[in-house]
C-alpha positions in Angstrom: -21.4 184.8 -67.4 -18.3 182.2 -66.9 -20.0 178.8 -66.0 -17.8 175.7 -65.4 -20.5 173.6 -66.3 -23.1 174.0 -69.4 -25.9 171.6 -69.7 -27.5 171.2 -73.2 -31.0 170.7 -72.7 -33.1 171.3 -69.7 -36.1 169.4 -69.8 -37.1 167.2 -66.3 -33.6 165.0 -66.2 -31.5 168.2 -67.0 -33.1 169.9 -64.5 -33.0 167.2 -61.9 -29.1 166.8 -62.3 -28.7 170.5 -62.2 -30.6 170.9 -59.0 -28.6 168.1 -57.5 -25.0 169.4 -59.2 -26.0 172.8 -57.3 -26.9 171.5 -54.1 -23.7 169.6 -53.7 -21.3 172.3 -54.7 -23.1 175.7 -54.1 -20.7 178.1 -55.2 -20.6 176.4 -59.0 -21.0 178.8 -61.6 -23.7 176.5 -63.7 -25.4 177.2 -67.2 -28.6 175.4 -69.0 -29.4 176.4 -72.6 -32.7 175.2 -73.6 -33.9 174.9 -77.0 -37.7 175.6 -76.2 -38.8 178.3 -74.2 -42.1 176.4 -73.6 -41.8 172.6 -73.4 -43.4 171.0 -76.1 -44.7 167.8 -74.6 -47.8 167.5 -72.2 -48.5 163.7 -71.9 -48.7 162.0 -68.4 -46.3 160.1 -66.6 -45.7 157.9 -63.9 -42.9 158.5 -61.4 -41.7 155.8 -59.0 -40.4 157.1 -55.6 -37.5 154.3 -56.2 -36.4 156.7 -58.8 -34.9 159.2 -56.1 -33.1 156.6 -54.4 -29.7 158.0 -53.1 -30.8 161.9 -54.1 -29.3 164.8 -52.4 -30.2 164.7 -48.6 -31.2 168.3 -48.3 -34.7 168.6 -46.0 -35.6 171.3 -48.4 -35.3 169.1 -51.4 -36.4 165.9 -50.1 -40.1 167.5 -49.2 -40.2 168.7 -52.6 -39.7 165.3 -54.6 -41.8 163.9 -51.7 -44.7 166.0 -53.3 -44.4 165.3 -56.7 -47.5 163.3 -57.9 -47.0 159.4 -58.6 -49.1 160.5 -62.0 -48.1 164.1 -63.2 -48.2 165.7 -66.6 -44.5 166.6 -68.8 -44.9 170.2 -68.6 -46.1 170.2 -65.1 -42.9 168.5 -64.2 -40.8 170.7 -65.9 -42.7 173.9 -64.8 -41.8 172.4 -60.9 -38.4 171.8 -61.7 -37.5 175.0 -63.2 -39.4 177.0 -60.6 -36.8 175.0 -58.0 -33.9 175.6 -60.3 -34.2 179.2 -60.4 -34.9 179.6 -56.7 -31.3 177.9 -56.3 -29.9 180.4 -58.7 -29.0 178.2 -62.1 -29.6 180.3 -65.2 -31.0 179.2 -67.9 -31.1 180.7 -71.4 -33.0 179.7 -74.7 -32.0 179.4 -77.5 -30.8 176.3 -80.3 -27.1 174.7 -80.6 -26.3 173.4 -83.8 -22.5 172.9 -82.8 -21.6 171.8 -79.2 -18.0 172.3 -79.7 -18.8 176.2 -80.1 -19.8 176.2 -77.2 -16.0 175.8 -75.6 -15.0 179.1 -77.4 -18.4 181.1 -76.6 -18.1 179.9 -72.8 -14.5 179.6 -72.6 -14.8 178.9 -68.6 -16.0 175.7 -69.3 -15.0 172.5 -67.9 -17.7 170.0 -68.4 -20.8 170.0 -71.3 -23.4 167.8 -70.2 -25.7 166.8 -73.0 -29.0 165.9 -71.7 -31.1 167.2 -74.8 -33.1 164.0 -75.7 -33.3 161.1 -77.6 -32.1 162.9 -80.9 -29.3 164.4 -79.0 -26.7 167.0 -81.0 -24.4 166.1 -78.2 -24.8 162.2 -78.5 -25.0 163.2 -82.6 -21.8 165.6 -82.7 -19.5 164.2 -79.8 -20.2 160.7 -79.3 -20.4 160.0 -83.0 -23.7 158.7 -82.6 -22.5 155.1 -81.8 -24.6 152.5 -79.6 -23.7 149.6 -77.8 -27.1 148.6 -77.8 -30.0 149.7 -80.5 -33.1 147.7 -80.9 -36.9 148.5 -81.6 -39.6 146.7 -79.6 -42.7 147.3 -81.2 -44.4 149.9 -83.6 -47.7 151.5 -82.1 -50.2 154.0 -83.3 -51.0 156.4 -80.6 -54.4 158.6 -80.5 -54.3 161.4 -77.9 -57.4 163.7 -77.1 -58.7 165.6 -74.4 -62.1 164.6 -72.5 -64.5 167.2 -70.8 -64.5 166.3 -67.2 -62.8 163.2 -66.1 -63.1 159.9 -67.6 -61.9 156.2 -66.9 -60.1 152.9 -68.5 -62.2 150.5 -70.0 -61.7 147.1 -67.9 -60.7 144.2 -69.8 -63.5 141.8 -68.0 -66.3 144.6 -69.0 -66.2 146.9 -71.6 -62.9 146.4 -72.6 -63.7 142.7 -74.1 -66.8 143.8 -76.2 -64.6 146.5 -77.5 -61.8 144.5 -78.3 -64.3 142.0 -79.9 -64.7 144.7 -83.1 -60.6 146.1 -82.9 -58.2 144.8 -85.3 -55.5 145.1 -83.1 -54.6 145.1 -79.2 -54.9 148.3 -77.4 -53.6 149.7 -74.4 -55.3 153.0 -72.5 -53.5 155.4 -70.5 -55.9 157.9 -68.5 -54.3 161.2 -67.2 -55.4 163.3 -64.1 -57.7 165.9 -64.5 -56.8 169.6 -64.9 -58.9 172.3 -65.1 -61.6 170.5 -66.3 -60.2 168.2 -68.7 -58.9 164.6 -68.8 -55.6 163.8 -71.2 -56.4 160.4 -72.7 -53.8 158.2 -74.7 -54.8 154.9 -76.9 -51.9 153.1 -78.1 -52.7 150.6 -80.8 -49.8 147.9 -81.4 -49.4 147.8 -85.1 -46.9 146.0 -87.5 -44.0 147.2 -89.2 -45.6 147.8 -92.8 -48.3 150.1 -91.1 -45.6 152.2 -89.3 -43.8 152.4 -92.4 -46.6 153.8 -94.3 -47.5 156.4 -91.4 -44.0 157.7 -91.0 -45.3 161.0 -91.5 -47.7 161.5 -88.9 -45.2 162.1 -85.8 -45.9 164.1 -82.2 -45.1 167.6 -83.7 -47.3 167.1 -86.7 -50.0 164.6 -85.9 -52.7 163.2 -88.3 -56.1 163.8 -87.3 -59.7 161.4 -88.0 -60.3 163.9 -91.0 -56.7 163.0 -92.5 -58.7 159.3 -93.2 -56.9 158.6 -96.4 -54.0 159.0 -94.9 -54.2 156.5 -92.2 -54.5 152.5 -93.1 -58.2 151.2 -93.4 -57.9 148.5 -90.5 -56.1 150.8 -88.2 -58.8 153.5 -89.0 -61.5 151.3 -87.8 -59.7 150.1 -84.8 -59.4 153.6 -83.6 -62.7 155.1 -84.5 -64.4 152.4 -83.5 -62.5 152.2 -79.9 -63.0 155.8 -79.3 -67.0 154.8 -80.0 -66.9 152.3 -77.7 -65.4 154.7 -75.2 -68.2 157.3 -75.8 -71.1 154.7 -75.8 -70.1 152.8 -72.8 -68.9 155.1 -70.5 -70.1 158.4 -71.6 -67.1 160.4 -72.1 -67.5 163.3 -73.9 -64.5 164.3 -76.2 -63.2 168.2 -76.7 -63.9 168.6 -80.1 -61.0 168.3 -82.7 -58.8 167.4 -79.8 -57.7 164.1 -81.6 -54.1 164.0 -82.2 -52.8 160.8 -84.2 -48.9 159.8 -84.6 -47.1 156.9 -85.1 -44.0 155.8 -83.1 -41.8 152.8 -82.3 -40.5 151.9 -79.2 -36.7 151.0 -78.9 -34.3 150.2 -76.5 -31.0 152.0 -77.1 -27.9 152.8 -75.4 -24.8 155.1 -76.2 -21.6 153.3 -76.6 -20.1 156.1 -74.4 -21.4 158.3 -71.5 -18.3 160.4 -71.0 -15.7 161.3 -73.5 -12.9 163.8 -73.5 -12.5 165.9 -76.4 -9.9 168.6 -76.5 -9.8 169.8 -73.1 -13.5 169.3 -72.6 -15.2 166.7 -70.4 -18.4 165.5 -72.2 -20.9 163.6 -70.5 -24.6 162.0 -71.1 -27.9 162.0 -69.1 -31.3 160.8 -70.0 -32.2 159.9 -73.1 -29.6 161.0 -74.6 -27.7 158.1 -72.9 -29.9 155.4 -73.0 -33.8 154.7 -73.2 -36.5 152.1 -73.0 -40.2 152.7 -73.2 -43.3 152.5 -70.8 -42.5 155.4 -68.5 -38.6 153.4 -67.6 -36.8 156.5 -69.6 -38.0 159.2 -67.0 -37.4 157.1 -63.9 -34.2 156.0 -65.0 -32.9 159.5 -66.0 -34.0 160.8 -62.6 -31.7 157.8 -61.2 -29.0 158.7 -63.3 -29.2 162.5 -62.5 -28.3 161.8 -59.1 -25.1 159.7 -59.8 -24.1 162.3 -62.4 -24.8 165.3 -59.8 -22.3 163.4 -57.4 -19.9 162.8 -60.3 -19.5 166.3 -61.3 -18.9 167.7 -58.3 -16.3 164.7 -57.6 -14.4 165.4 -61.0 -14.5 169.1 -60.1 -13.3 169.1 -56.8 -10.3 166.1 -57.6 -12.6 163.9 -55.5 -13.3 160.0 -55.4 -16.4 158.7 -54.9 -17.7 155.7 -52.7 -18.7 152.6 -55.3 -22.6 152.1 -54.6 -24.5 149.0 -55.5 -27.6 149.2 -58.2 -29.8 147.5 -55.2 -30.0 148.8 -51.9 -30.6 145.0 -50.9 -26.6 144.5 -51.0 -24.6 144.7 -47.8 -22.8 148.0 -47.3 -18.8 147.2 -47.5 -16.5 149.0 -45.3 -14.8 152.2 -46.8 -11.7 151.4 -48.2 -9.1 152.1 -51.3 -11.2 149.2 -53.5 -14.6 151.0 -53.0 -13.3 154.7 -53.9 -13.3 155.1 -57.9 -12.8 157.9 -60.5 -15.4 159.9 -61.0 -16.2 159.1 -64.7 -15.5 155.2 -63.9 -18.4 155.5 -61.1 -20.7 157.0 -63.4 -20.1 154.8 -66.2 -20.0 151.5 -64.2 -23.3 152.6 -62.5 -25.0 153.1 -66.0 -24.0 150.0 -67.2 -25.3 148.0 -64.3 -28.5 149.9 -64.9 -28.9 149.3 -68.6 -27.9 145.6 -68.4 -30.7 145.6 -65.7 -33.2 147.5 -68.2 -32.2 144.7 -71.0 -33.1 142.0 -68.8 -36.3 143.1 -67.5 -37.4 144.3 -71.1 -36.6 140.6 -72.1 -39.4 140.0 -69.3 -42.0 141.9 -70.9 -41.6 140.4 -74.1 -43.5 137.2 -72.8 -45.8 139.5 -71.6 -46.6 141.2 -74.5 -46.8 137.7 -76.6 -49.2 136.2 -73.7 -51.5 139.5 -74.2 -51.1 139.0 -77.8 -52.3 135.6 -77.8 -55.1 136.1 -75.0 -56.5 139.2 -77.2 -56.4 137.1 -80.2 -58.8 134.5 -78.3 -60.8 137.2 -77.4 -61.6 138.7 -80.7 -62.2 135.5 -81.9 -64.6 134.1 -79.1 -68.3 134.8 -79.7 -69.8 138.5 -78.5 -71.4 137.9 -75.0 -75.0 138.7 -75.3 -75.3 139.2 -71.1 -72.3 141.4 -71.4 -74.6 143.5 -74.0 -77.8 143.2 -72.3 -75.7 144.8 -68.9 -73.6 147.0 -70.0 -75.1 150.6 -70.5 -74.4 151.8 -73.5 -73.1 147.8 -75.1 -76.0 147.5 -77.2 -75.8 151.2 -79.3 -71.8 150.2 -79.6 -72.7 146.8 -81.0 -75.2 148.4 -83.7 -72.4 150.6 -84.4 -70.0 148.5 -85.0 -71.9 145.6 -87.1 -73.1 148.5 -89.0 -69.1 149.1 -89.8 -68.4 145.3 -90.1 -69.0 141.6 -88.6 -66.4 141.3 -85.8 -62.6 141.0 -86.7 -60.9 137.8 -88.5 -57.8 137.2 -89.9 -56.2 140.6 -89.7 -55.0 140.6 -86.2 -53.8 137.0 -86.8 -51.7 137.6 -89.7 -50.3 140.6 -89.3 -49.6 141.2 -85.0 -49.8 137.8 -83.4 -47.7 136.2 -86.4 -45.0 139.0 -85.6 -44.9 138.4 -82.1 -44.4 134.5 -82.9 -42.1 135.3 -85.1 -40.0 137.5 -82.9 -39.6 136.1 -79.4 -35.9 136.7 -79.7 -36.4 140.6 -79.4 -37.4 142.0 -76.5 -40.4 143.8 -75.7 -41.3 146.0 -73.1 -45.2 146.4 -71.8 -46.3 148.7 -69.4 -46.8 148.0 -65.4 -50.1 148.2 -64.3 -50.9 151.5 -63.1 -54.1 153.1 -61.9 -55.7 154.9 -64.6 -54.0 152.1 -67.3 -55.9 149.4 -69.0 -54.0 146.5 -70.7 -56.3 145.2 -73.7 
């Protein structure tokens, strides 16, 4: 095996980059090295069709991406891309890389090594010295993931959601996945403060807490979790798969590597996907796909010693005539595109900050309104839910204002992202 290009990481973005690289350069010896033989994540993702702007024009590939559903589980997407990559003859091996520089000695034919190994990238750590041009935390969240038998739906904010919110102690966002094999994945994201996050750092995606770990979970947060689950069970009648609840906490960061291309010991290293930069709420995958298209062009032009025509971030700009000024060196082309995309996403994060502040204010108001007796009377299961909630405690007052709401007011200079409205997503 004598690869000229090596990918460290074969997740969705890495695979999308490798596929397009192979389409641009069919004879290119290419190798992907992935740590996990089976993809570890299975949460729902939202794919935007605009993420494929400028992608390789191959007819079969265009049919392939046009058939990708807008809502898909991560492992299902990875399987589809993996099968397509193998169809093109892309070599993939499974092993953990601890020393990125050792790859050039193991594969002396390698000219380019691409870090597509996620937000905890070894390539970024060892080659790019883990340096960032942008790094900030937007928000802290606790997430409860579980599976429902059959189908389910979100609770609308003007219906069951408002009642659930009045007995919660935190603002909540629901994400409803697509039913698959008789089950539907549900994720409940609960906004928490930094203190709660720090106290529960041990609850991670790989080592989640469960509802039986009550003594490890902040009491107010635990009541919000169990209250919301009870609301969904009593008012919309969903049936959770037994013991499927997984509880984790995370921060929602915006970050960008200081550099995206680096020359080290005659090897060109590049970053793509979460290894390069990331923003929350489904933007990372879509941005990763945009970058994968540009990186594939960059890799092929670099190997063929060609230049690339400068392109705009937005298609609305008028196309200019091809001239020497519009042709860029491959690495300059990729770096310019990445910088423009990061600037755009950072601005969008700032706009979402205002939305989060508004939602927090609205949620605070809803929580302190009297319980709507008409809704309790007409919404199926509402009486039972209210009875359960009152048995636990009276409607919330104080915690939300003193913790989350005050943190929003004191951090308006920070950028906060809020998920765009998707079918199956309800913001409370």
